[in-house]
N, C-alpha and C positions, 0 to 999 in steps of 0.2 A: 504493500499500500504505499501511497505517497500523497502529500497534500497538493491540491491543485487550486488555481485561481477560480474566481467566480464564474468565468467563462472559459472552461478548459478545452483543449483539443482532445476529442474522443478517438479519432483515427485519422490516419493519412493514407490515402490511396495513390499509388504511383504506377504509371504504365509508360514504358518507353516507346517512342516512335522514331526509329532511325531514319525513316524516309523523309520526315519533316525536320529531323534533328531537334526534336522537342521531347520533353517529359510531361505527360499529363498528370497534374497534381490536383487532388481534391482533398481539402482539409475539412473533416467532418466535425461538427460541434452542435450538439442538440440545443445548447443554451445560447448560441450566438444570435445577436440581434441583426437587423438589416444593415446597421452601421458598422458591423464587425469587418475588420480588414485582415487579410492574410498577406504575408510576405514569405516567398520561398526563394531561397538562394542556393545555388549549386557551386560547389568548389571542387577543383581537381585535387590530386594527391599532394600537391604542393601547397594547397590552401588558397590558391588563386581563384577568384570569382569567375566562373564561366558562363553564368546565367542567373537571371533574376526576374521575378514576376510578382505582381501584387493583384489583389482582387478580393472578392467577397468569399466568405466561408460557405461550405456546402455547394460550391460550384466548381466545375472542372476548369483548371487554369493551365495554360500552355507555357511551360518553362523552357526557353531556348537553351540549348547546350552548344556553346561555340566549339568548333574543332573537335567534334565528338570522338571519343575513344571507345571503340566497341568492346563489349565483354564477350569472352569465349573461353572454353576450357584451357586453350593454350595461353590466353592473356586475359585473366579475370580481373579486369580494371573496374574499380568501384569509385564512384563520386560521393563526396560528402553532401548532405542535404540539411540545410537549417530552415526550420519552419517557425514563424512567429505569428501568433493570433492576438490582435489587439481589439478589445471591445470596451469603449469607455475607459474606466480606470483599470481594467483587467488586462493583463498580459500573460500569455502562456507561450512557452517555447518547446520545441521538440527537435532533437538531433537525430538524423537518420542517414541513410545512404541509398544509392541506386546503381544499377548497371544498365548500359545502353545495349540492347540486343533485340533481335527479331527472329522468331522461329516460325516455320510454316512448312507446307507441302507444295512442291513444284515438280514440273516435268524436268527430269535430268536424264539425258541419254536414252529417252524413250520410256522411262519408268517414272512413276510417282515416287518421289524421294523426300526424305527429311532435309530441310535446308536451314542453316543457321547463318544469319547476316548475309543472305543472298548467296551462299555457297553450300554445296552438299556436305553433309557431316554424317558420319556413321556413329550411332549412339552405342558404344561398347560398354556395357554395364554388367554389374552383378546384382544378384538379389540380396537386399540388406534388410533383415528382419528386426534388427535392433534388440536382441536379447543379451542378458549379461548374467553370469553365474553369481555375481555379488550385488545384483540389483534387479534381476529379471527384466522388467519393462524399463527400468531406470538405470542409465549409466552411472557408475560410481563417482565420476569426476568430469569436469569439462575436457580435460586431456583425453579421457577415455571416450567421450562423446565424439571427439575429433579423430580418434584413432582409426576407426574403420574407413573414414573418408580419406585420410592421409594414405591408408593402405591401398585404396583404389588408385590414387594418383601414382604411387610408387610402383605399383604393378602395371601401370600403363593404361588403365581404364579411363575413360572420359565421362563416364555416366554412372548413375546409380538408380536402381528401382527400390524405393522405400515401400516395403511390402506389408500391407494390411495393418499399418501402424502410422500414427502421426507423431513426429518428434517435436521437441520444444523449438522455439524460434532460434535458439542458439545453434542447433544442429543445421538449420537452413543457412545461418550466417557463415558457419564453417564451410558449407558447400559453395556459398557465394564467393568467399574470399579464396578458396582453394581452386575453384574452377571445375565443377562437375555438373553435368546435365542431370536434372532430377526428374524421374517419373514418380509421381506421387499417387499411390492407391487411395481410393475411397476404402474405408474400413468396413469389411463385410461382416455379416452376422447371419443368424438363422431367422430369416425375415418371413415369418409365417403369419403375421398379423398386419392389419392396416396400420396400427400404431408403430409397429417395428419398421415398416417400410417408410413411413413418414419420417421417423427418427433418422433413418439411413440417409434419406435425402436431406433433411435439415442439417444433420451434422456434417455431411459432405459439403454442403454450401458454407458452412461456418469454417470448415477447414480451408476451403478456397479463399474465403475472405481474410483469415488470419495470415495466410502465406502468399497472398497476391503479389506483394511487393518484391519478393525474392527473385532475382534474375536467373538463378540456377534452376528454378522450376520451369521446365518447358512443356510438361504435359500432365494431364490428369487421366487416371486409369479408373474407370467407373466400376467394372465388375472384374473379378478374377475367377476364370473357369465357371463353374456353376454355383459358386458360393453366394447364397443369398439371392440369386436371380429368381424372379418369380414369373416373368413373362417377357417374351422376346420383343413384342411391340412396345412394352413399357421400358425395356432397355433402350430401344431406339429413341423414344420420346425423352427419356432422362438424359441420354447422350446429347441430343439436340439442345436441351435446355442448358446443359453445362457449357456447351459451345457458345451459346447466345449470352450466357452470363460472363464468359471470359473468352472473347474472340482472339485475345493476344497469345493464346497457347493452343497447342494441338490436344485433341481429345482422343483417347483410346477407349472405345466403348467396352472392350471386352478382351482382356489378356487371357489367352488360352480358350479362345472361342471354340476350338476343335476338341476340347478336352472336359472330361470329369463333370458330367451332368449339366453341361452348357445347354441352354434352350435353343442355340443356334445363332447364326450370324444375322444381326438386325440390318446390316449394310450401312450403318450410320458411323459417324465419327471420321477421324482422319487416318486411322491405323487399322490394318488387318493383322491380327496377332495370333500366331499359333504357338502352342508349347510343344516342343519337339525333342524330347529327351532321347528318343531312338533315332533321330535324324531320318525319319521316314515320311514326315508330313510337313515339309517347310512351307511357310506362308509365301504368297506371291502377290505382287501389287495388282489391284483393280483400279477403281477410282480413288483408292487410298494407298498410302505407303505401307510396306510390309515390315513387320518385326517378328522376331523369334523371342517371345516374351519370357520364356524359361527353357534352358537346355542344360546339359552337362550332368551336374549332380554326382560327380565321381567321388566315391566313398574311400576314405583311408582312416583306419583306426590309428590313434596316437596314444598308446598307453601312458597313463600319468596325467593326461590332459582331457579325459572324457568324464562326462557326467555319469553317475551310477545308472545302471539299467541297460537293457538291450538296445542296440541301435535300430533304426527303421529307415525306410525309404532308401534302400540300397539299389540305385539305378545301375551302377557299374562299379564293382569294387576293385581296388588295386591294393598291392601290399607293401609299397615303399614310396618315399618322397620321389625318387627317381621315376618310378612308374606313373605316379600321378602327374608329374611334370610332363612326361612324355605323352601321356594320354590327353592332357589339356592342349599341348602344342599341336599334336597331330590332329585333334578334333577341330581345333580352330583353323588350321591350315586347310583342312579338307572341306569343311562346311561353311566358313565365314569369310575367308580371305578373298577369293574371287567374287563371291556373292556380294560383299560390300561394295565393290566397284560397279556392280550391276544392279540386281533387282532388290537387294535387301537394304533396309535403312537402320537396323539396329538388332542387337541381341542381348540377352540377359542370362549370364551364367549363374547357376545355382551351386554355391553361394559364396559370399565373402567370408563367413565364419561358420564353424560348427554351431549347432544348438544342443539342447539337452540330449535329444536322441537322434539328431541328424548329423552325421559325420561327414558331410559332403562340402565342408568349407575349404577355402584356401588357407584359412588360419584355424587354429583350435579355438574352442569355446572360450578359454581363459585368455586368448590372445597372446599367449606366451611362445607359441611355436607357429612358424609359417610352414605349410605342408607342401610347398612347391619351391623350386628354384626361382627366385624373383627375377633374375636376369633373363632367363629363357621366356618366362611368361610375359615380362615387359616387352621383350624384343618382338614376339609374335603379335602382341596386342597393338604395338605402334605400327606394325606392318598393315594390320587390318584397318586402323584409323586412317593411315595414309591412303590405302586403297579406296576407302570411302570418299576421301577428299578428292580423289582423281575421277570420281564417277562422271560419266559422260564424255571422257576423253578417249573416245574410240578411234580406231584406225579410220582415216578419211577415205572413203570409197567413191571413186569418180568414174563415170563412163560405162559402168556395168561390164558385161562380158559376152564373148561369142565363141561357141565351141562347134565348129563344123563337123567334127567327128569323122574326118576322112583319113585317119591314120591307118585304119584297116588292120592293125596288129599292135601288139604291145600292151602295156598296162597303164598308159597315160594318154590323155588327149589335151592338146594345147589350147590355151585361151588366146584368141586374137584380139581381145579387149585390152584396155590400158592397164588393168591390174595384173594381167599375166598369170592368173591363177588356174593352173592345169587341173583337170579332173583325173583322179586315180581310180582305176577299176578295182572293185573289191568283190570278194565272194565267188570269183570265177566268172564274172561277166565277160561276154565275148563280143566279137564283131560280126556284122552281117551287111548285106547290101542296103543302102539307104535311099533316100529320095534323090540324092546326088552323091556319088562316091559311096563311102561306107557309113555305118551307123552302129550304135551299141545295141546289144541284145541281152535281155534279162529273162530269167526263168520264173519270176514270181515268188521265189523262195527266200533268198537272202543275198541276191546279187544287186549291186548298185555301183554308182560312181559319185565321187564327191571331191570338192576342192579342199585345199588345206585350211582355209578360213572363210569368212564371210565375203560376199561379192556385192550385195545390195544393202543400202541403208533403208530398212523396211518401215521406218517411222514416218516417211513422207510419201511421195509419188514414185511408182516403179511399174515396170512391165516385164513379164516373162513369157517366152513363147517356145514352142517345140513342135516338131512333126513326130506323130506317134502312130504305132500300130499295136493292136491287141491280138495275142494268140489264143487267149482265153479270158472270159469275163470274170472279174473277181467276185468272191463271195460277199465282200463288203465294199472296200475301196482299193484302188490301185493308184498310186501317185507317180506322175512322170517327172515333175520338177518341184522342188521345195527348198527352203533354206532353214536350217536349224535355229530354233530359239533356245531359251533357257527353261528347263524343267517341264513346263506345262504343255507347250505346243509349238509347232512351227508357225511363223507369221503367215504363211500362205501355202496352198497346195493346188497345183495344177493337175487334175486327176480325173478319173472315171470311177463312178460308184453309185450304188442305189438306182441304177437305170439311167444315168445321166453323165455327160461330161460336165465338169464343174471347175470354177475357180473359187476356191474356199478360203475363208479366214476364220480365226478362232471365234467361238461363240455360236457356231452352227450357221454363220452367214455364208450363203453359197449362191453364186450366179451360175445357173444350171441350164443345160439343154437336154431334155429328156430324149433319149434315142437308144436304139439297140445297134451299136456299131458293127459294121461288117468286119469280121476277123481277117487280119492280114492286110487291110486297106489302110493307106496313109491318111491321117487327119492332121490338120494344122490347128493347134490350140494356142490361144493367146489370152493371158490374164492381165488386166490393167487395174492398178489402184491409183485413184486420184486423190492425193492428200488434201487438196483444196475443197472438194465436195464430199470426201469421205465415202466415196462410192467405189464398188468393184464391178468390172465388166468382163464377161466371157465372150471371146470371139472364136467361131469355129469355121475353118475354111475361108477366112477373110471376112466373114459377116458377123455382125453383132448378134449374139444369142440371148443375153440377159444382162441386166444391170440392177444391183441391189445395194443397200447400205452395207458397208464393210463392218466386220467385227473389230475387236481391239487390235490396234496396230503395234503388236509386240515386236520387240527388237530382234532382228535376225543376227545374232552374235555368233552363230556357228557356220559350218560349211554350206555351200550350195550343193544340193544332192539331186542326182538324176537317177530315177528308178526306185525311190523310196520316200517315205515320210518319217517324222519322229513324233512320238506322243508319249507323254509322261516319262521322257528319258529313254524310251525304247524305240529301235528301228522297227518300222511297221509298213503295211500297205505297199508291199513290193510290186513293181510293174512286171507284168507277164507279156512281153512283146518287145518291140524295138522303139528307139528314140534317136532322133536325128536333128541336126541344125538347132541347137539350144541357144537362145538369146536371153540376156538380162540387161534391161535398160534402167538407168537411174532417173527416169521420168515417165509420165503417163503418155504413151503413144496416142495419137488421134485415130479416129476411125479410118481416115484416109491413109495414114501411115501403116496401119495394120493391113489394109487391103493391098497396099503396094508391096509390103513384105511378103504376103502370101503369093502375089503374082510373080515376084522376083525368085522365089524358092520352090514353087510347085513343080513336080515332075512333068 
């Protein structure tokens, strides 16, 4: 408790806006009269005034910040903030601080990605549950409160997920000054009554109010797995309400939406979040960025530093510090390093310390022993963060490619396009007579040809074409030309299936021509994606067959493939027949250009 003036400051709300180089400041005072005046002064770390604003209480004021210095995990720069409220003879003052930063979701390299201050950032976190053997919910000292956060920084993490607990403001101050991105959970409960559900909402809103000013807090997590969730539609409504209440942060409706009695994906919020302890169900961006909200959980017993009783939640046990280090490094390299530069925006390793019966921490419960080699863990963590910062910096692909397939022998087919990416024959693919010269022949089993890397930037406009014959109709689909994407699907398929030639994109969007093709006859197939109109068009033998709205324009990060597709990471839909004169253009051909191409190449 403290004595306050007759007209005290009840609360100060600050929200940075780096685009306008201002700090929104609202000084709340229930007792302030209409004559009350507020003065807010910003100072840099040297004490120099960098901004000042005056105005009424209980109104949002815009405090300019000259030569703003942005806050980030690499540079957690904090400004001092002096607030004065004068109302007649009453004067109250408050000293505070703030950081200038902006968090959001943007398109980066063809994926929805987490962006800090206009640049991609990979949120590399651990799960932090905040329990202590000598205080349970309460850290025994301020140094202890800061210990786990310092451990994150020393191990190379740049983020922390505060799990099902709200810490004191002091914890958030340590995160602010050390430079950690904080994901703050709402606190779940067994919400079986209307009163309990309302308490969950009210206390979550109060948590948001209390910690709104902390620059380290970048996201709110509404539900964890199925804990306390009562209805999927209500989850969506609550998520939208949280976003409306604090548009300055991202909102994760559901960490572990794929797990543990979850009611399912509401489709709301800024994040799609899977828990993937077995690395078998990773998240993938849709209209939201993707995060792996919990993973790892590798267990190591440390005699002399364990709480009495049997351990639980053993996802993957190891028997030594060396083995745990190796397990962490290899798992991180395999599942998070490349993904950080591409589709994934964050991950949360379980967890920073052991608990009473959970022995999957990087530190023991008493914090006296570190269970991994910190140098190796830090090194791989910094690699992941660097990969995340480089997201979108892909190989520049210009001009597409052309494979005439006239070699007639050998295991490679040269690319006459500017990228020079030859096709390599795989699985015993052979040669046959083509529309002109030779062509590739596939048996529909496991034969195909592919380039060493991507040929087309599939996030914009492009065109693919090929002459094809079928020796047998497929049971489902057969794909003549595609380009591999990451995990879920290829960005496009030039194919035959379900009784039709088709140019297909993910989401079941297909421009189709229903027909039963004559076996052994050459057909000219052309697929065009127009990035400006988001439409896909199929041409057959030089004539437009169908135009529909395209599906998601996934990044084609892998090889261009002739004779197969890829689905859920597996090669599939093998072509049974021949393919000749394959073209890939980095633009949308017009109908006239397609007709001219057909006329120039037809036998």
